N, C-alpha and C positions, 0 to 999 in steps of 0.2 A: 794401749795407754789408758790409764784410769781416768774416768770423769769424776772429779771430786765434787762433793756436795758442800757448798759454802753458805754460811748464814749471810743474809742480805744486809746491806749497810743501813737499812731503815731501822733495824732493831738496835743497832749501835746508838741511834738517837734515843730510842726508848730507854735504854740502860743509862744514858747520860742524865735522864731525868732524876735518877736516884742521887746524882751528884749535884745538879744545879737547882733542884727544888724537891720539896718533900712530896712523897706519894700521897700523903694524907690531905694535901691541898687540892687534889683532883676532884672536882665536883661537877664540871660541865662536860660538854662534848667537844669543845674547842680547846685543845691543849697547847700551852706555850712550850716551845722547845728552843734550846740554844743549838744552833747548827755549827758544828766544828768540821772543817774540811781542809783541803790543801791550802785554801786562801788564809786560813788561820794558823797554818804551820804544820798540819798533819802530813805525814810522809806519803799517805795514800788514802783515798776516800773509802776503799773497801777494807773495813776492819774485820778481823778474824777472832779476836778475843779481847776481853776487857777485865781489868782487875784494879781495885783500889787498895793501896797498902795502908799500914797502920799510921803512917805519917800524913795521910790524906792525898798523896799523889795518885793520879789516875794513870794506869798503864794501858796503852792500846797497841795490840799486835796487828800488823798488816802484812800484806804480801811483799811489802817493800820497806821493812824495818820495824823496830820497836820504838814506841813513842811514850815519853813521860810528860804528863800535863800537870802543871801546878795551879791551874785555875786562870792563868793569864797567858802563859807561853808554853810551847812544846820544846822538849829536848829529844832529838832523834838519835837512835843508836843503829848503826849499820855495820855490815861485815867489812873487815879490812884484812886482806890476806897478809899484810906486813905487820899486823898487830894481833898477837895471840889473846889479848885481853878483851877483844871485841866479840860481838856475836858472830858465829861462823856461818850463819845462814840468814838472809833477810826475810825469809818467809816464816813469820811467827804464827804458831798454831795453837798455843795454850799458854796461859799465865795462872799462877797460883801462889798465894802467900800462906805459909803454914802458921801454926800457933806460936812458933818461935820467931815469927816475923822474917823468916827466910823467903825470899822471892824466887820462885822457880819459873823458868821459861822453856816451853817446848817449841821445837822447830820442825820444818818439813824434812830436811836432810842433815841438819847440824846437830841433832841429838838433844839431850837435856842439859840445861844451863842453870847455874846458881849465880844470882846477882850479888856481888861484893859491894856493899854500900860504902864502906870506908875508902875503897880504891876506885869506886865508880867503874867497876870492871866486871867481866863475866868469866866464871869458871865452868868449863865443860866437864861433865861427868863421863868417865870412860865408857865408850860404846861397848866394850867387852862385857859390861854388866847386863846387857840385853841380848835377846835372841837375835840371830844374824839377820832375819827378815824384818825385824822391828826397827823401822826408820822414822816414819811419819808419826809424831806424837799428836794424839787427838784430844787428850784431857789429862789433867793432873789433879789429884786430891790427896786426902790422907789426914791422919792425926798422929800424935805422939805414940798412941797405943797401937795403931794399925801399921804405922810406917808410911812412907810416901808411895802412893799408888799411881802408876803411869799406864795409860792406855794408848795403844797404837792403832793406826788404820789397818794394819795387817791382821788385827784380831787378837793380838797378844795383850794381856794385862799383867803387869809386873809390879810386885811390891818390893820396895827398897828399904833397907834399914842399915844402921851403923855406917852412915856415909862419912868417909874420911879420906882425904887426899885423893879425891876424884874416883875412889873405889867404893863399892857398896856390897853388902850382902843382899842377894836378890832371891825372889821366889816367884815363878811364873804360875799364875792361878788360872789363866785361860790361854788357849792357843788358837791359832787360825781356824782349825777345823771345827771348833766348838761354837764359833760365833758367826763366821762369814761363809756364805755359799755363793758369793757374787763372782761373776765372770769378769775378765779383764776390761771388757768394753761396757760394763754396766755402770749406772750411777752408783757411786760409792757412798754408803751411809757411814759416817765416822763412828767408830767404836768409842763410846764414852763411859767412863766409870765414875759413879757418883755415890758418896756416902750419904745415906738417907737417915731420917729420924728413927727408923726402926732398927738402926745399928747395922744394917746390911749394906753391902756393896752392890749397887744396881748397875749392870753392864748392858748397854744398849747396842743393838746391831741389826743386821738383816733378818735374823731369826727371832727377834723379840728380846725382851729382857731376860738376862740370866742373873741369878742371885748367888752371892758368896758371903759367908760369915768370916770376916777377917780376924776375929778373935779365936773362934773355934777352928779356923782354917779349913773350912769345908764348904762345898757347894750345897745349896738347899733348894727345894722345890715346894714352897708352902702356899703359893698364890695361884698356881696354874689351874687349879680345879674351880676357882671362883667363876661364877657366871658372868657373861658379857652381854649387856643389853645395848642395842643400836638404836639411837634416837635420830630419826630422819627429820628433814625440814622441808617445808614448803616456803621457799624464799627465806624470810627472817623468822618465820613462825614454826614452833615445834609441831610435827605431824605424828605419824605412827611410830610406835616403839616395838621392837621385836628382839628376841634372843638369838644370838649367833656367836657361839663360843669359838668359832674358827677365826674370828677377828680379835681375839684376846691379844693385848699388848705383849703377852708372854709367848706368842706364836708368830706374830707378824712384825713387819718393819716398824721400828720406832726410832726417834732421834734425840729426844731430850726429856728431862724430868725436873719438875718443880713441885713444891708442896706449900700449902698455906698454913696459917696458924692453927687451924682446926685439925691438922694431921691428914688432910686430903691430898692425895698425890695427883698431879696433872701432867699429862704426857702429850706432846705434839707429834704428829705423824703425817704421812701422805694421805691417809684416809680420814683424818679428822682429829678431834681433841678427846683424849681419854680422861675420865675421872675415876680414880680408884679409891674406895673407902675400905681400909683394912679392918675397921670395926664392924661395919655392916656386911663385909665380905662380898662386895659386888663391884662390877666395873661397868661404866656407861661410856659408850662411844658417841660423841656428838658430831654428826656429819653435816654441820652447817656450812662448812667450807673444806676445801682440799688443799694439800701441799702446805701444811702449817710449818713455818720456819721456827717460830719461837712463841713461848707463852710466859707471862709474868703475872702472878697473883698480886693484887693491890687491895688497899682498903681506902675508901673515900672518906671525906670529912664527916659524913653522917654515920660512919661505921659500917656502911654497906660494902660487902665484899664483891669484887669484880676481878676479871682477868683481861689483861691486854694480850691480844693475839695478832701475830703478824702472819698473813697468809698470802699466797701467790694470787689467788683469784680476787679476794676482797680487800687486799692491802691491810690497813690497820683497823682492827675491830676491838670492841669492848663487849665481853660476854658476861652476863649475869647468871651465876650458877644456881640461883633460887628460881628465877622465872624461866631459865634456860633460853633466854632470848639474846640476840646479838644486835649491836649497833655499830655503824661505821663512825670512825673518828676522823676529824679534820685537823690538820696540823697548822699552827701559826708559827712560821719560821722566824727566827731572830738570829742575827750574826753579831749582836752586841756582847 
């Protein structure tokens, strides 16, 4: 049986800050958070995915249903075997709104869904559009130019286009053998596909990032030769730095990808935080903590750039990319 890697519920709170308050107002170390849980109407405390649609609604996927939040109350959507317009599986794994305001939902065993706002119902895309072993959807992305891009835990990445009447034209750009070498009893790193500012599709997995050009429809290898420098730490202070290309994020396990306004890519992993500068053509691995679950670039009120990092060992941290120092963050919870 697979052991699935799940994002922790604490980062659900971090992402809520985008909704309940501006990131530009973060200036201190004590951050105000609104704590939404079962007590406020959420179907389950462990959230798996978050999306804000063009109408302002927040959508929270959990292992026990899909939740829509209007700022005051939750509406919960759950599976009902007697109603074909409901979600077919309560374990929600991905949410994504495309540029046409179509809201897509991925599930563990129920496949890909499209939300019908007029009917407040869900349309299931025919499973025949996907490879037979592609069940667990781990991410959804895409544009009008690229088509809808769906990644699966199985290691498959599929691009869908011309979706009509639950059927679609599909093209599989990655398969299991090219991304995952995990055994059945290993911790499973979800395969995620992200469209980055460089126009490329970044696909993460056990073997590091793989790149695909969705316009030219070809895989590329342009960053693998860039050097990787490892920044070690003595507690909170940067110590020695060395080069170790074997720890490149293009060769080792990675989990997620973000980028800041300066075009710098940030990647979290079990071994630390990666900084990738495509202009300077170098990669730095900051090993100030291990087992990083999530990273979020922010900008403080004074214009200083920081990163919020959620880690297993140190909980919630703030990392300064200029000084390369980290600080622990204390949360002030509020249920109001």
